[in-house]
SERO-803821 format. One record per atom (N, C-alpha, C, O): x, y, z; residue in one letter; atom name; residue number from 1. Coordinates in Angstrom, 1 decimal, decimal comma. Atoms other than C-alpha are relative to their C-alpha. Example, Ala and Ser with C-alpha at 12.3 -4.5 7.8 and 13.67 -1.06 7.14 Angstrom:
2
> xx	yy	zz	r	a	k
> 0,9	-1,2	0,0	A	N	1
> 12,3	-4,5	7,8	A	CA	1
> 0,9	1,2	0,0	A	C	1
> 1,9	1,2	0,7	A	O	1
> -0,9	-1,1	0,0	S	N	2
> 13,7	-1,1	7,1	S	CA	2
> -0,8	1,1	0,8	S	C	2
> -0,3	2,2	0,9	S	O	2
This chain:
68
> xx	yy	zz	r	a	k
> 0,9	-1,1	-0,2	M	N	1
> -154,1	13,3	-47,8	M	CA	1
> -1,5	-0,4	-0,2	M	C	1
> -2,4	0,1	0,5	M	O	1
> 1,3	0,5	0,2	A	N	2
> -157,1	11,4	-49,1	A	CA	2
> -0,6	-0,7	1,2	A	C	2
> -1,8	-0,7	1,5	A	O	2
> 0,4	0,7	-1,2	V	N	3
> -157,2	9,3	-45,9	V	CA	3
> -0,5	1,0	1,0	V	C	3
> -1,5	0,8	1,7	V	O	3
> 0,3	-1,0	-1,0	V	N	4
> -157,3	12,4	-43,7	V	CA	4
> -1,4	0,6	-0,4	V	C	4
> -2,2	0,9	0,4	V	O	4
> 1,2	-0,6	0,5	K	N	5
> -160,1	13,9	-45,9	K	CA	5
> -1,2	-1,0	0,2	K	C	5
> -2,3	-0,6	0,6	K	O	5
> 1,0	1,0	-0,2	A	N	6
> -162,1	10,6	-45,7	A	CA	6
> -0,3	-0,1	1,4	A	C	6
> -1,5	-0,3	1,8	A	O	6
> 0,2	0,1	-1,4	C	N	7
> -161,7	10,4	-42,0	C	CA	7
> -0,8	1,2	0,5	C	C	7
> -1,7	1,1	1,4	C	O	7
> 0,8	-1,2	-0,4	G	N	8
> -163,0	14,0	-41,6	G	CA	8
> -1,4	-0,1	-0,5	G	C	8
> -2,3	0,4	0,2	G	O	8
> 1,4	0,1	0,5	M	N	9
> -166,0	13,3	-43,8	M	CA	9
> -0,8	-1,1	0,9	M	C	9
> -2,0	-1,0	1,0	M	O	9
> 0,7	0,9	-0,9	R	N	10
> -166,8	10,3	-41,5	R	CA	10
> -0,5	0,7	1,2	R	C	10
> -1,6	0,4	1,7	R	O	10
> 0,4	-0,8	-1,2	Y	N	11
> -166,9	12,7	-38,5	Y	CA	11
> -1,2	0,9	-0,4	Y	C	11
> -2,2	1,0	0,4	Y	O	11
> 1,1	-0,8	0,5	V	N	12
> -169,2	15,0	-40,5	V	CA	12
> -1,3	-0,9	-0,2	V	C	12
> -2,4	-0,5	0,2	V	O	12
> 1,1	0,9	0,1	G	N	13
> -171,4	12,0	-41,3	G	CA	13
> -0,6	-0,4	1,3	G	C	13
> -1,8	-0,5	1,4	G	O	13
> 0,5	0,3	-1,3	I	N	14
> -171,6	11,0	-37,7	I	CA	14
> -0,8	1,1	0,6	I	C	14
> -1,9	0,9	1,2	I	O	14
> 0,7	-1,2	-0,5	V	N	15
> -172,6	14,5	-36,7	V	CA	15
> -1,4	0,2	-0,7	V	C	15
> -2,4	0,5	0,0	V	O	15
> 1,2	-0,2	0,7	L	N	16
> -175,2	14,8	-39,4	L	CA	16
> -1,0	-1,1	0,3	L	C	16
> -2,2	-0,8	0,4	L	O	16
> 0,9	1,1	-0,4	L	N	17
> -176,6	11,4	-38,5	L	CA	17
> -0,7	0,2	1,3	L	C	17
> -1,9	0,1	1,5	L	O	17
> 0,5	-0,3	-1,3	L	N	18
> -177,0	12,3	-34,9	L	CA	18
> -0,9	1,2	0,1	L	C	18
> -2,0	1,1	0,7	L	O	18
> 0,8	-1,2	0,0	V	N	19
> -178,4	15,7	-35,5	V	CA	19
> -1,3	-0,3	-0,7	V	C	19
> -2,4	0,2	-0,3	V	O	19
> 1,2	0,3	0,7	G	N	20
> -180,9	14,3	-38,0	G	CA	20
> -0,9	-0,9	0,8	G	C	20
> -2,1	-0,7	0,8	G	O	20
> 0,8	0,9	-0,8	V	N	21
> -182,1	11,5	-35,7	V	CA	21
> -0,7	0,8	1,1	V	C	21
> -1,9	0,6	1,4	V	O	21
> 0,6	-0,8	-1,1	V	N	22
> -182,6	14,0	-32,8	V	CA	22
> -1,1	1,0	-0,6	V	C	22
> -2,1	1,2	-0,1	V	O	22
> 0,9	-0,9	0,7	G	N	23
> -184,3	16,4	-35,3	G	CA	23
> -1,3	-0,7	-0,4	G	C	23
> -2,4	-0,1	-0,2	G	O	23
> 1,2	0,7	0,4	V	N	24
> -186,7	13,8	-36,6	V	CA	24
> -0,9	-0,3	1,2	V	C	24
> -2,1	-0,1	1,2	V	O	24
> 0,8	0,3	-1,2	A	N	25
> -187,7	12,8	-33,1	A	CA	25
> -0,7	1,2	0,6	A	C	25
> -1,8	1,2	0,9	A	O	25
> 0,6	-1,3	-0,5	Y	N	26
> -188,2	16,4	-32,0	Y	CA	26
> -1,1	0,5	-0,9	Y	C	26
> -2,1	1,0	-0,4	Y	O	26
> 1,0	-0,6	0,9	F	N	27
> -190,1	17,5	-35,1	F	CA	27
> -1,2	-0,9	0,0	F	C	27
> -2,3	-0,3	-0,2	F	O	27
> 1,2	0,8	0,0	L	N	28
> -192,4	14,5	-35,1	L	CA	28
> -0,8	0,1	1,3	L	C	28
> -2,0	0,2	1,3	L	O	28
> 0,7	-0,3	-1,3	A	N	29
> -193,2	15,0	-31,4	A	CA	29
> -0,7	1,3	0,0	A	C	29
> -1,8	1,5	0,5	A	O	29
> 0,6	-1,3	0,1	G	N	30
> -193,8	18,6	-32,1	G	CA	30
> -1,2	0,1	-0,9	G	C	30
> -2,1	0,8	-0,7	G	O	30
> 1,1	0,0	1,0	A	N	31
> -196,0	17,9	-35,1	A	CA	31
> -1,3	-0,6	0,6	A	C	31
> -2,4	-0,2	0,3	A	O	31
> 1,1	0,6	-0,6	F	N	32
> -198,3	15,8	-32,9	F	CA	32
> -0,5	0,7	1,3	F	C	32
> -1,6	0,5	1,7	F	O	32
> 0,3	-0,6	-1,3	A	N	33
> -198,2	17,8	-29,7	A	CA	33
> -0,4	1,5	-0,1	A	C	33
> -1,1	2,0	0,8	A	O	33
> 0,2	-1,5	0,1	R	N	34
> -198,4	21,5	-30,9	R	CA	34
> -1,3	0,3	-0,5	R	C	34
> -2,0	-0,5	-1,1	R	O	34
> 1,3	-0,4	0,6	R	N	35
> -201,4	23,5	-31,9	R	CA	35
> 0,2	0,4	-1,4	R	C	35
> 1,3	0,2	-2,0	R	O	35
> 0,2	-0,1	1,5	R	N	36
> -202,4	24,4	-35,4	R	CA	36
> 1,1	0,7	-0,8	R	C	36
> 1,7	0,1	-1,6	R	O	36
> -1,0	-0,6	0,9	P	N	37
> -199,9	26,9	-36,8	P	CA	37
> 1,4	-0,7	0,1	P	C	37
> 2,1	-0,8	-0,9	P	O	37
> -1,4	0,6	-0,2	L	N	38
> -196,8	25,3	-35,3	L	CA	38
> 0,1	-1,5	-0,4	L	C	38
> 1,1	-1,9	-0,9	L	O	38
> -0,1	1,4	0,4	D	N	39
> -197,7	21,7	-36,1	D	CA	39
> 0,3	-0,2	-1,4	D	C	39
> 0,9	-1,2	-1,8	D	O	39
> -0,3	0,0	1,5	V	N	40
> -197,6	22,4	-39,8	V	CA	40
> 1,5	0,2	-0,2	V	C	40
> 2,2	-0,4	-1,0	V	O	40
> -1,4	-0,3	0,1	A	N	41
> -194,1	23,9	-39,4	A	CA	41
> 0,9	-1,2	0,4	A	C	41
> 1,8	-1,5	-0,2	A	O	41
> -0,7	1,2	-0,5	F	N	42
> -192,9	20,9	-37,4	F	CA	42
> -0,1	-1,2	-1,0	F	C	42
> 0,8	-1,9	-1,2	F	O	42
> 0,2	1,1	0,9	A	N	43
> -194,4	18,5	-39,9	A	CA	43
> 0,8	0,2	-1,3	A	C	43
> 1,2	-0,7	-1,9	A	O	43
> -0,8	-0,3	1,2	L	N	44
> -192,6	20,3	-42,8	L	CA	44
> 1,5	-0,2	0,3	L	C	44
> 2,2	-0,4	-0,6	L	O	44
> -1,4	0,0	-0,4	A	N	45
> -189,3	20,3	-40,9	A	CA	45
> 0,5	-1,5	0,2	A	C	45
> 1,6	-1,8	0,1	A	O	45
> -0,4	1,4	-0,3	A	N	46
> -189,4	16,5	-40,1	A	CA	46
> 0,7	-0,6	-1,2	A	C	46
> 1,7	-1,3	-1,1	A	O	46
> -0,6	0,6	1,1	P	N	47
> -188,6	15,4	-43,7	P	CA	47
> 1,4	0,6	-0,3	P	C	47
> 2,3	-0,1	-0,8	P	O	47
> -1,3	-0,6	0,1	L	N	48
> -185,7	17,9	-43,8	L	CA	48
> 1,0	-0,7	0,9	L	C	48
> 2,2	-0,9	0,6	L	O	48
> -0,9	0,7	-1,0	A	N	49
> -184,2	16,2	-40,7	A	CA	49
> 0,2	-1,4	-0,5	A	C	49
> 1,3	-1,9	-0,3	A	O	49
> -0,2	1,3	0,6	L	N	50
> -184,7	12,9	-42,4	L	CA	50
> 1,0	0,0	-1,1	L	C	50
> 1,8	-0,9	-1,3	L	O	50
> -1,1	-0,1	1,0	C	N	51
> -182,6	14,1	-45,3	C	CA	51
> 1,4	0,1	0,6	C	C	51
> 2,3	-0,4	0,1	C	O	51
> -1,2	0,0	-0,7	L	N	52
> -179,9	14,9	-42,8	L	CA	52
> 0,5	-1,4	0,4	L	C	52
> 1,6	-1,7	0,4	L	O	52
> -0,3	1,4	-0,4	V	N	53
> -180,1	11,3	-41,6	V	CA	53
> 0,6	-0,8	-1,1	V	C	53
> 1,6	-1,4	-1,0	V	O	53
> -0,5	0,8	1,2	V	N	54
> -179,7	9,9	-45,1	V	CA	54
> 1,3	0,5	-0,4	V	C	54
> 2,2	-0,3	-0,7	V	O	54
> -1,3	-0,6	0,4	L	N	55
> -176,9	12,3	-46,0	L	CA	55
> 1,1	-0,4	1,0	L	C	55
> 2,2	-0,8	0,6	L	O	55
> -1,0	0,4	-1,0	G	N	56
> -175,1	11,5	-42,7	G	CA	56
> 0,4	-1,5	-0,1	G	C	56
> 1,5	-1,9	0,0	G	O	56
> -0,3	1,4	0,2	A	N	57
> -175,4	7,7	-43,3	A	CA	57
> 0,8	-0,2	-1,3	A	C	57
> 1,7	-1,0	-1,3	A	O	57
> -0,8	0,1	1,2	V	N	58
> -174,1	8,1	-46,8	V	CA	58
> 1,4	0,4	0,2	V	C	58
> 2,4	-0,2	-0,2	V	O	58
> -1,4	-0,5	-0,3	L	N	59
> -171,1	10,1	-45,6	L	CA	59
> 0,7	-0,9	0,9	L	C	59
> 2,0	-1,0	0,9	L	O	59
> -0,6	0,9	-0,9	L	N	60
> -170,5	7,6	-42,9	L	CA	60
> 0,6	-1,2	-0,7	L	C	60
> 1,6	-1,7	-0,3	L	O	60
> -0,4	1,3	0,7	F	N	61
> -170,3	4,6	-45,2	F	CA	61
> 0,7	0,2	-1,3	F	C	61
> 1,5	-0,7	-1,7	F	O	61
> -0,8	-0,3	1,3	V	N	62
> -169,0	6,3	-48,4	V	CA	62
> 0,6	1,4	0,2	V	C	62
> 0,0	2,4	-0,3	V	O	62
> -0,5	-1,3	-0,4	P	N	63
> -166,8	9,1	-47,1	P	CA	63
> 0,4	0,9	-1,2	P	C	63
> 0,5	2,1	-1,0	P	O	63
> -0,4	-0,9	1,1	G	N	64
> -165,7	10,3	-50,5	G	CA	64
> -1,1	0,3	-0,9	G	C	64
> -0,9	0,8	-2,1	G	O	64
> 1,2	-0,3	0,8	F	N	65
> -169,2	10,8	-51,8	F	CA	65
> -0,1	1,4	-0,5	F	C	65
> -0,4	1,7	-1,6	F	O	65
> 0,1	-1,4	0,4	L	N	66
> -169,2	14,6	-51,8	L	CA	66
> 1,3	0,6	-0,5	L	C	66
> 1,3	1,7	-1,0	L	O	66
> -1,3	-0,5	0,4	G	N	67
> -165,5	15,0	-52,5	G	CA	67
> 0,4	-0,6	-1,3	G	C	67
> -0,3	-1,3	-2,0	G	O	67
> -0,5	0,5	1,3	S	N	68
> -163,4	14,3	-55,6	S	CA	68
> 1,0	-1,1	0,2	S	C	68
> 1,5	-1,6	-0,7	S	O	68
């Protein structure tokens, strides 16, 4: 059962990693290209996407990190 749970967490890690990388690219581009009110929102969202990248990488390489 632990092997199945670890395999599932690897898939979650891959999804989080991909979504985070795309999010960082999109938010950084938006922070530099948008006008004043929106560029601040994009600049604040970019580190949150970077947190998704880090969490996805941790779950990809250490699948039991969030589980017991």
